[in-house]
VOPAGU-2260 file (C-alpha; in pm, 1 decimal, decimal comma):
REM VOPAGU-2260
SITE   aa  ch    i         X         Y         Z
SITE  UNK   A    0    8612,6   10651,1    6987,8
SITE  UNK   A    1    8443,6   10959,9    7130,4
SITE  UNK   A    2    8337,7   10944,0    7493,1
SITE  UNK   A    3    7973,7   11022,6    7566,6
SITE  UNK   A    4    7920,1   11378,1    7693,2
SITE  UNK   A    5    7729,7   11452,6    8014,0
SITE  UNK   A    6    7670,7   11831,1    8021,8
SITE  UNK   A    7    7584,5   11845,6    8393,8
SITE  UNK   A    8    7878,0   11632,7    8509,8
SITE  UNK   A    9    8059,5   11797,4    8800,5
SITE  UNK   A   10    8397,9   11695,9    8659,5
SITE  UNK   A   11    8358,3   11771,8    8289,5
SITE  UNK   A   12    8012,1   11915,3    8223,2
SITE  UNK   A   13    7992,9   12231,3    8014,0
SITE  UNK   A   14    7646,9   12329,5    8139,6
SITE  UNK   A   15    7719,4   12282,4    8510,5
SITE  UNK   A   16    7812,9   12624,8    8652,9
SITE  UNK   A   17    8037,2   12472,7    8921,2
SITE  UNK   A   18    8194,9   12205,9    8699,6
SITE  UNK   A   19    8571,9   12155,1    8706,7
SITE  UNK   A   20    8554,0   12171,8    8325,4
SITE  UNK   A   21    8802,6   11891,1    8275,5
SITE  UNK   A   22    8872,5   11838,7    7906,8
SITE  UNK   A   23    9021,6   11495,5    7844,5
SITE  UNK   A   24    9171,6   11389,2    7515,3
SITE  UNK   A   25    9271,9   11044,9    7393,5
SITE  UNK   A   26    9650,7   11014,6    7382,7
SITE  UNK   A   27    9758,8   10668,5    7265,4
SITE  UNK   A   28    9604,8   10436,6    7527,5
SITE  UNK   A   29    9550,6   10710,3    7785,3
SITE  UNK   A   30    9296,8   10977,3    7867,1
SITE  UNK   A   31    9489,8   11297,8    7942,1
SITE  UNK   A   32    9393,3   11642,4    8068,9
SITE  UNK   A   33    9553,4   11944,7    8235,0
SITE  UNK   A   34    9405,3   12122,7    8533,7
SITE  UNK   A   35    9506,1   12416,0    8749,7
SITE  UNK   A   36    9333,8   12411,5    9088,3
SITE  UNK   A   37    9262,6   12747,8    9247,0
SITE  UNK   A   38    9170,6   12871,4    9593,2
SITE  UNK   A   39    8813,8   12740,1    9558,7
SITE  UNK   A   40    8951,1   12386,2    9538,5
SITE  UNK   A   41    9168,8   12384,4    9848,5
SITE  UNK   A   42    9133,2   12204,0   10178,1
SITE  UNK   A   43    9425,1   12313,9   10390,1
SITE  UNK   A   44    9570,1   12644,8   10275,6
SITE  UNK   A   45    9752,3   12608,6    9946,2
SITE  UNK   A   46    9666,6   12238,7    9902,8
SITE  UNK   A   47    9394,1   12090,1    9685,0
SITE  UNK   A   48    9122,1   11908,8    9878,9
SITE  UNK   A   49    9175,1   11530,0    9879,9
SITE  UNK   A   50    8819,6   11459,2    9773,8
SITE  UNK   A   51    8857,9   11676,4    9467,3
SITE  UNK   A   52    9192,2   11513,2    9389,8
SITE  UNK   A   53    9009,3   11179,1    9389,6
SITE  UNK   A   54    8750,2   11328,9    9155,5
SITE  UNK   A   55    9025,1   11411,3    8904,9
SITE  UNK   A   56    9154,9   11054,9    8917,4
SITE  UNK   A   57    8808,1   10902,1    8894,9
SITE  UNK   A   58    8730,7   11113,7    8589,5
SITE  UNK   A   59    9058,9   11019,7    8421,8
SITE  UNK   A   60    8985,7   10649,9    8464,9
SITE  UNK   A   61    8623,9   10664,2    8349,7
SITE  UNK   A   62    8729,9   10869,9    8046,4
SITE  UNK   A   63    8992,1   10608,8    7959,2
SITE  UNK   A   64    8716,5   10350,0    7970,3
SITE  UNK   A   65    8481,7   10575,6    7774,9
SITE  UNK   A   66    8735,4   10630,7    7499,2
SITE  UNK   A   67    8714,5   10254,8    7437,7
SITE  UNK   A   68    8342,1   10289,3    7375,8
SITE  UNK   A   69    8241,8   10140,6    7709,5
SITE  UNK   A   70    7993,9   10298,9    7948,4
SITE  UNK   A   71    8088,0   10218,5    8306,0
SITE  UNK   A   72    8051,2   10332,6    8664,5
SITE  UNK   A   73    8300,0   10342,1    8948,9
SITE  UNK   A   74    8301,2   10029,3    9164,2
SITE  UNK   A   75    8619,2   10076,4    9367,6
SITE  UNK   A   76    8896,1   10334,6    9382,0
SITE  UNK   A   77    9218,2   10315,9    9584,8
SITE  UNK   A   78    9416,2   10637,9    9605,3
SITE  UNK   A   79    9778,2   10672,7    9717,3
SITE  UNK   A   80    9906,9   11022,8    9792,9
SITE  UNK   A   81   10280,7   11061,5    9744,8
SITE  UNK   A   82   10263,2   11437,2    9784,8
SITE  UNK   A   83   10003,3   11712,3    9808,8
SITE  UNK   A   84    9859,9   11880,4    9500,0
SITE  UNK   A   85    9933,2   12253,0    9525,6
SITE  UNK   A   86    9685,2   12513,9    9411,6
SITE  UNK   A   87    9764,4   12758,7    9130,8
SITE  UNK   A   88   10003,1   12512,3    8966,8
SITE  UNK   A   89    9909,0   12314,5    8656,9
SITE  UNK   A   90    9902,6   11936,8    8686,9
SITE  UNK   A   91    9860,2   11663,4    8427,4
SITE  UNK   A   92    9600,2   11393,7    8491,7
SITE  UNK   A   93    9609,7   11067,3    8298,4
SITE  UNK   A   94    9413,5   10744,6    8311,8
SITE  UNK   A   95    9439,3   10411,7    8134,8
SITE  UNK   A   96    9272,6   10072,9    8116,0
SITE  UNK   A   97    9493,5    9787,6    8240,4
SITE  UNK   A   98    9274,8    9482,4    8179,1
SITE  UNK   A   99    8920,4    9349,9    8170,0
SITE  UNK   A  100    8750,2    9055,5    8337,9
SITE  UNK   A  101    8395,3    9014,5    8217,2
SITE  UNK   A  102    8215,8    9339,5    8286,9
SITE  UNK   A  103    8485,2    9459,8    8525,9
SITE  UNK   A  104    8744,8    9702,9    8389,2
SITE  UNK   A  105    9066,2    9753,6    8587,6
SITE  UNK   A  106    9222,8   10098,3    8556,4
SITE  UNK   A  107    9503,0   10325,4    8679,7
SITE  UNK   A  108    9535,6   10701,7    8697,7
SITE  UNK   A  109    9808,9   10950,8    8785,7
SITE  UNK   A  110    9842,6   11317,4    8871,7
SITE  UNK   A  111   10183,9   11462,0    8787,2
SITE  UNK   A  112   10332,4   11804,9    8838,4
SITE  UNK   A  113   10508,2   12017,4    8578,0
SITE  UNK   A  114   10834,0   11829,6    8635,8
SITE  UNK   A  115   10667,2   11496,7    8557,2
SITE  UNK   A  116   10676,8   11379,8    8919,3
SITE  UNK   A  117   10386,4   11164,0    9033,2
SITE  UNK   A  118   10194,9   11332,1    9314,7
SITE  UNK   A  119    9901,4   11094,2    9339,1
SITE  UNK   A  120    9826,3   10749,8    9197,1
SITE  UNK   A  121    9499,9   10554,5    9187,3
SITE  UNK   A  122    9382,5   10206,9    9097,3
SITE  UNK   A  123    9020,4   10151,3    9008,7
SITE  UNK   A  124    8758,8    9896,7    8916,8
SITE  UNK   A  125    8479,7   10006,6    8687,0
SITE  UNK   A  126    8165,3    9813,6    8603,7
SITE  UNK   A  127    8038,8    9810,1    8247,6
SITE  UNK   A  128    7671,2    9898,4    8245,5
SITE  UNK   A  129    7376,1    9949,2    8021,2
SITE  UNK   A  130    7229,1   10278,2    8132,6
SITE  UNK   A  131    6877,7   10135,9    8102,2
SITE  UNK   A  132    6963,2    9869,5    8361,2
SITE  UNK   A  133    7065,5   10114,0    8629,5
SITE  UNK   A  134    6833,1   10149,7    8927,0
SITE  UNK   A  135    6907,8   10362,2    9230,8
SITE  UNK   A  136    7279,9   10315,6    9179,1
SITE  UNK   A  137    7261,1    9934,9    9172,3
SITE  UNK   A  138    7392,8    9737,7    8878,6
SITE  UNK   A  139    7151,0    9470,4    8769,4
SITE  UNK   A  140    7225,0    9133,5    8611,8
SITE  UNK   A  141    6921,1    8973,6    8458,8
SITE  UNK   A  142    6853,0    8605,3    8438,2
SITE  UNK   A  143    6961,0    8570,0    8073,8
SITE  UNK   A  144    7294,5    8735,7    8148,8
SITE  UNK   A  145    7345,8    8512,4    8450,2
SITE  UNK   A  146    7270,8    8197,7    8250,4
SITE  UNK   A  147    7510,1    8309,5    7976,4
SITE  UNK   A  148    7778,7    8351,5    8241,6
SITE  UNK   A  149    7709,1    8003,4    8378,1
SITE  UNK   A  150    7752,1    7850,5    8032,1
SITE  UNK   A  151    8076,3    8044,0    7983,5
SITE  UNK   A  152    8223,3    7932,9    8314,6
SITE  UNK   A  153    8086,6    7578,2    8337,4
SITE  UNK   A  154    8140,5    7327,8    8057,5
SITE  UNK   A  155    8007,1    7013,4    8227,5
SITE  UNK   A  156    7647,2    6980,1    8117,4
SITE  UNK   A  157    7540,6    6798,1    8432,8
SITE  UNK   A  158    7679,9    7077,2    8647,2
SITE  UNK   A  159    7487,2    7333,9    8443,0
SITE  UNK   A  160    7174,9    7124,9    8504,7
SITE  UNK   A  161    7253,8    7124,3    8875,4
SITE  UNK   A  162    7269,2    7504,0    8873,0
SITE  UNK   A  163    6933,5    7514,9    8695,1
SITE  UNK   A  164    6786,0    7280,8    8953,3
SITE  UNK   A  165    6907,4    7488,3    9246,0
SITE  UNK   A  166    6778,2    7800,6    9074,1
SITE  UNK   A  167    6433,0    7646,6    9038,1
SITE  UNK   A  168    6424,1    7538,6    9402,3
SITE  UNK   A  169    6540,4    7879,1    9521,3
SITE  UNK   A  170    6271,1    8053,4    9319,4
SITE  UNK   A  171    6006,2    7824,7    9464,5
SITE  UNK   A  172    6128,5    7885,7    9818,4
SITE  UNK   A  173    6127,6    8260,7    9756,4
SITE  UNK   A  174    5762,2    8231,5    9659,1
SITE  UNK   A  175    5694,7    8030,4    9973,9
SITE  UNK   A  176    5850,5    8298,1   10194,9
SITE  UNK   A  177    5728,9    8596,9    9991,9
SITE  UNK   A  178    6086,8    8697,5    9910,0
SITE  UNK   A  179    6249,2    8838,0    9594,7
SITE  UNK   A  180    6210,5    8555,0    9343,9
SITE  UNK   A  181    6453,7    8697,9    9089,0
SITE  UNK   A  182    6725,3    8760,6    9346,0
SITE  UNK   A  183    6692,1    8416,3    9504,2
SITE  UNK   A  184    6693,0    8261,8    9158,5
SITE  UNK   A  185    7019,4    8435,1    9069,5
SITE  UNK   A  186    7178,8    8307,2    9390,6
SITE  UNK   A  187    7079,1    7953,1    9296,5
SITE  UNK   A  188    7183,1    7978,8    8933,8
SITE  UNK   A  189    7523,4    8130,1    9010,4
SITE  UNK   A  190    7612,4    7944,4    9329,9
SITE  UNK   A  191    7865,0    7708,3    9163,4
SITE  UNK   A  192    8003,4    7958,8    8912,9
SITE  UNK   A  193    8362,7    7884,5    9019,1
SITE  UNK   A  194    8328,1    7507,0    9051,6
SITE  UNK   A  195    8541,2    7410,7    8753,8
SITE  UNK   A  196    8800,6    7680,6    8822,8
SITE  UNK   A  197    8846,8    7554,8    9178,8
SITE  UNK   A  198    8834,1    7182,5    9097,7
SITE  UNK   A  199    9202,5    7144,2    9183,7
SITE  UNK   A  200    9176,3    7366,6    9490,3
SITE  UNK   A  201    8835,2    7294,4    9648,4
SITE  UNK   A  202    8917,1    7505,7    9954,1
SITE  UNK   A  203    8866,1    7807,5    9730,4
SITE  UNK   A  204    8525,6    7691,9    9606,4
SITE  UNK   A  205    8260,4    7958,0    9667,6
SITE  UNK   A  206    8524,8    8208,3    9782,2
SITE  UNK   A  207    8642,2    8268,8    9426,9
SITE  UNK   A  208    8282,7    8258,0    9306,4
SITE  UNK   A  209    8177,5    8520,8    9557,9
SITE  UNK   A  210    8467,2    8741,5    9451,7
SITE  UNK   A  211    8369,3    8704,6    9087,7
SITE  UNK   A  212    8008,9    8797,8    9157,9
SITE  UNK   A  213    8112,9    9092,8    9372,1
SITE  UNK   A  214    8332,6    9219,5    9089,9
SITE  UNK   A  215    8034,3    9189,8    8856,9
SITE  UNK   A  216    7831,1    9412,8    9084,9
SITE  UNK   A  217    7579,7    9166,7    9224,1
SITE  UNK   A  218    7409,8    9256,1    9549,6
SITE  UNK   A  219    7603,5    9182,6    9865,5
SITE  UNK   A  220    7340,0    8942,0    9997,4
SITE  UNK   A  221    7367,6    8724,9    9685,4
SITE  UNK   A  222    7746,6    8731,6    9709,4
SITE  UNK   A  223    7739,8    8627,6   10074,4
SITE  UNK   A  224    7485,4    8350,2   10018,6
SITE  UNK   A  225    7709,6    8203,7    9747,3
SITE  UNK   A  226    8014,0    8226,7    9973,1
SITE  UNK   A  227    7837,0    8068,3   10271,7
SITE  UNK   A  228    7678,6    7777,6   10083,6
SITE  UNK   A  229    8006,2    7581,3   10100,7
SITE  UNK   A  230    7998,0    7441,7   10455,0
SITE  UNK   A  231    8374,4    7383,9   10442,3
SITE  UNK   A  232    8422,5    7751,1   10526,1
SITE  UNK   A  233    8204,1    7738,0   10835,2
SITE  UNK   A  234    8045,4    8076,3   10763,5
SITE  UNK   A  235    7731,0    8163,9   10957,4
SITE  UNK   A  236    7407,0    8154,6   10762,0
SITE  UNK   A  237    7265,3    8496,3   10838,7
SITE  UNK   A  238    6972,6    8546,5   10604,9
SITE  UNK   A  239    6684,3    8329,3   10494,5
SITE  UNK   A  240    6841,0    8321,5   10149,3
SITE  UNK   A  241    7168,2    8190,0   10297,8
SITE  UNK   A  242    6982,5    7909,1   10470,9
SITE  UNK   A  243    6776,8    7823,9   10164,8
SITE  UNK   A  244    7077,1    7798,2    9932,6
SITE  UNK   A  245    7276,5    7594,7   10182,2
SITE  UNK   A  246    7002,6    7332,7   10221,8
SITE  UNK   A  247    6887,5    7327,3    9859,0
SITE  UNK   A  248    7226,3    7251,9    9707,6
SITE  UNK   A  249    7251,6    6886,4    9821,7
SITE  UNK   A  250    6877,9    6819,2    9805,5
SITE  UNK   A  251    6869,3    6872,0    9429,9
SITE  UNK   A  252    7132,2    6599,1    9394,2
SITE  UNK   A  253    6928,5    6361,3    9608,6
SITE  UNK   A  254    6616,4    6425,6    9399,5
SITE  UNK   A  255    6802,7    6366,4    9072,4
SITE  UNK   A  256    6947,7    6041,6    9208,9
SITE  UNK   A  257    6601,8    5931,6    9321,3
SITE  UNK   A  258    6457,7    5996,1    8975,4
SITE  UNK   A  259    6737,8    5802,4    8807,4
SITE  UNK   A  260    6663,8    5480,5    8997,6
SITE  UNK   A  261    6298,9    5490,9    8892,9
SITE  UNK   A  262    6227,2    5265,7    8590,2
SITE  UNK   A  263    6143,9    5555,2    8355,8
SITE  UNK   A  264    6397,6    5793,4    8508,3
SITE  UNK   A  265    6149,5    6080,3    8516,0
SITE  UNK   A  266    6089,1    6338,0    8787,7
SITE  UNK   A  267    5718,3    6320,9    8711,4
SITE  UNK   A  268    5715,2    5956,5    8820,6
SITE  UNK   A  269    5837,3    6015,5    9175,8
SITE  UNK   A  270    5669,8    6187,0    9467,6
SITE  UNK   A  271    5768,3    6336,7    9800,5
SITE  UNK   A  272    5737,2    6007,3    9987,2
SITE  UNK   A  273    5963,1    5835,9    9737,9
SITE  UNK   A  274    6233,6    6097,5    9793,3
SITE  UNK   A  275    6189,6    6085,8   10172,8
SITE  UNK   A  276    6242,3    5710,0   10164,3
SITE  UNK   A  277    6561,5    5757,5    9966,3
SITE  UNK   A  278    6669,6    6024,6   10214,9
SITE  UNK   A  279    6638,9    5763,7   10489,8
SITE  UNK   A  280    6867,2    5520,7   10305,7
SITE  UNK   A  281    7206,8    5640,9   10422,8
SITE  UNK   A  282    7392,2    5437,1   10160,3
SITE  UNK   A  283    7195,1    5602,8    9879,8
SITE  UNK   A  284    7345,8    5911,7    9714,3
SITE  UNK   A  285    7604,1    5951,3    9989,5
SITE  UNK   A  286    7718,1    6282,7    9844,5
SITE  UNK   A  287    7385,3    6441,2    9936,9
SITE  UNK   A  288    7467,6    6541,5   10293,5
SITE  UNK   A  289    7162,6    6460,5   10508,1
SITE  UNK   A  290    7264,8    6699,0   10783,3
SITE  UNK   A  291    7282,6    6986,4   10538,1
SITE  UNK   A  292    6944,3    6895,7   10391,2
SITE  UNK   A  293    6798,1    6872,1   10740,6
SITE  UNK   A  294    6910,7    7229,7   10804,8
SITE  UNK   A  295    6586,2    7327,3   10632,5
SITE  UNK   A  296    6460,9    7352,4   10989,3
SITE  UNK   A  297    6657,9    7679,2   11008,4
SITE  UNK   A  298    6400,8    7817,0   10762,8
SITE  UNK   A  299    6114,5    7686,3   10972,8
SITE  UNK   A  300    6037,4    7411,2   10722,3
SITE  UNK   A  301    5968,7    7048,9   10799,8
SITE  UNK   A  302    6168,0    6806,7   10586,3
SITE  UNK   A  303    5854,7    6682,9   10407,8
SITE  UNK   A  304    5749,7    7031,1   10300,7
SITE  UNK   A  305    6102,2    7121,5   10193,9
SITE  UNK   A  306    6135,9    6812,7    9978,0
SITE  UNK   A  307    5786,4    6862,6    9836,5
SITE  UNK   A  308    5852,9    7221,8    9733,8
SITE  UNK   A  309    6189,0    7131,1    9583,3
SITE  UNK   A  310    6055,7    6836,2    9388,8
SITE  UNK   A  311    5769,7    7047,0    9256,6
SITE  UNK   A  312    6016,2    7312,2    9141,7
SITE  UNK   A  313    6238,8    7062,6    8963,5
SITE  UNK   A  314    5944,2    6890,8    8799,5
SITE  UNK   A  315    5855,8    7230,1    8654,4
SITE  UNK   A  316    6185,4    7239,0    8460,4
SITE  UNK   A  317    6212,6    6865,9    8391,5
SITE  UNK   A  318    6277,4    6920,7    8019,9
SITE  UNK   A  319    6577,7    7143,7    8097,7
SITE  UNK   A  320    6707,6    6879,7    8338,1
SITE  UNK   A  321    6654,3    6594,7    8092,7
SITE  UNK   A  322    6442,6    6415,9    8352,4
């Protein structure tokens, strides 16, 4: 498949007067091009500048991705120099796709001299994007995409409902604190994304999830909030979002349990006082850690207000929760 052309690209653009004019072709599973650096491309005398060498490798990898019909941006590049790239000598640059995980594409690239010796090697991660969803260099995941990911990664329906509940509470708290509702909602919806994958190794819970979300390009503050919500890791809760997610996670379970002991098993039939009374019964819903719930004080919220806001949020999605 033809790669999309960008005429002003520094690496390959035909309308950019200072472009490197790289011309990649598809060769089996690789993107391949030749390039002869000249004196304008050197750092130390006679040696191509390392930053420009990295540009060659980056372009090779993104072209390999592009030849598969995927539009992507660089997320991470690791470059290993085995030797310098001399000027005025032709080199061959090649890139290939190694594997994919969701929207993350893992790649490799090489620069070889005329004798076929590898001078420089790179490994990269590229993020598949929709150009219309790019904003100031950030890669956006919308709510529908996040929910689709949850349903792909989590098969237990009750756990999906738990994620929906935490999302609703996080959105309500964001409103309360005049924070980014969409961002807080994503943190809530995705917080247990690795739960089933780490079921046999709970020490990895939230660490794997954070890594997954980082690879998918989510904002660092969402990634950290997800990582820190598992108190087993003892990570400090730095932001208001961290504190909100940490406290909301067990409270949603307590509220569900409270609704289920009511005769009609409906969230609409219980109120804040009912939940507070259940909170005070230490033998009730033991899995809902009272100390973690009480950490709502870190947000400057009294327990009654925190429970009230959370219950209100969950009542608003009662049909989705089956309650």
